[in-house]
C-alpha positions in Angstrom: 0.0 0.0 0.0 1.4 3.4 -0.9 -0.3 5.1 2.1 -3.5 6.9 2.8 -5.2 3.5 2.7 -5.3 3.0 -1.0 -3.8 0.2 -3.1 -1.0 0.6 -5.7 -3.7 0.0 -8.4 -5.9 2.8 -7.0 -2.9 5.2 -6.8 -2.0 4.5 -10.4 -5.6 5.0 -11.6 -5.8 8.3 -9.6 -2.6 9.6 -11.2 -3.6 8.6 -14.8 -7.2 8.0 -15.8 -8.8 9.9 -12.9 -6.4 12.8 -13.3 -7.4 13.0 -17.0 -11.1 12.9 -16.1 -10.6 15.7 -13.6 -9.4 18.0 -16.4 -12.1 16.8 -18.8 -9.7 14.9 -21.1 -10.3 11.2 -20.3 -11.5 10.6 -23.8 -8.0 11.6 -25.2 -5.5 10.7 -22.4 -5.1 8.8 -19.2 -5.2 5.2 -20.4 -3.8 3.0 -23.1 -6.6 2.7 -25.6 -7.0 2.9 -29.4 -7.5 6.5 -30.5 -5.9 8.0 -27.4 -2.5 9.8 -27.4 0.4 7.5 -26.9 2.2 9.2 -24.0 3.7 6.6 -21.8 6.8 5.5 -19.8 8.4 2.1 -19.5 10.0 1.5 -16.1 12.9 -0.7 -15.3 11.1 -2.5 -12.5 9.9 -6.1 -12.4 6.4 -5.0 -11.4 4.3 -1.9 -10.8 4.3 -2.9 -7.1 8.0 -1.8 -6.9 7.0 1.8 -7.5 5.9 2.2 -3.8 9.1 0.6 -2.5 11.6 2.5 -4.6 10.2 6.0 -4.9 12.9 8.7 -5.2 14.8 6.4 -7.5 14.6 7.1 -11.3 13.2 3.9 -12.8 12.4 5.4 -16.2 13.8 3.3 -19.0 11.8 4.6 -22.0 9.5 7.6 -22.6 7.1 7.8 -25.5 5.5 11.2 -26.3 2.8 11.6 -29.0 3.7 8.1 -30.2 7.4 8.8 -30.6 10.3 7.7 -28.4 12.0 10.6 -26.6 14.0 8.6 -24.1 15.6 5.2 -24.9 17.5 3.2 -22.3 17.4 6.2 -20.0 18.9 8.5 -22.5 17.2 11.3 -24.4 16.7 10.6 -28.1 18.0 13.2 -30.6 
């Protein structure tokens, strides 16, 4: 549990889909679905559960913005 009595899954949903809904953009962003913008990160962690145990550590391996890679293997793409 990340704290405040919520599960890891609830925290991730709050930070993604619910955040998009809060600004009225859940139809465009906030989850991986056909037709939505492809903004995502790939973490170098064996499971999403590791996020709550290793916060403060940069686990970002890849970043995709608007469907294009901008970070590969932890390094910015040119």
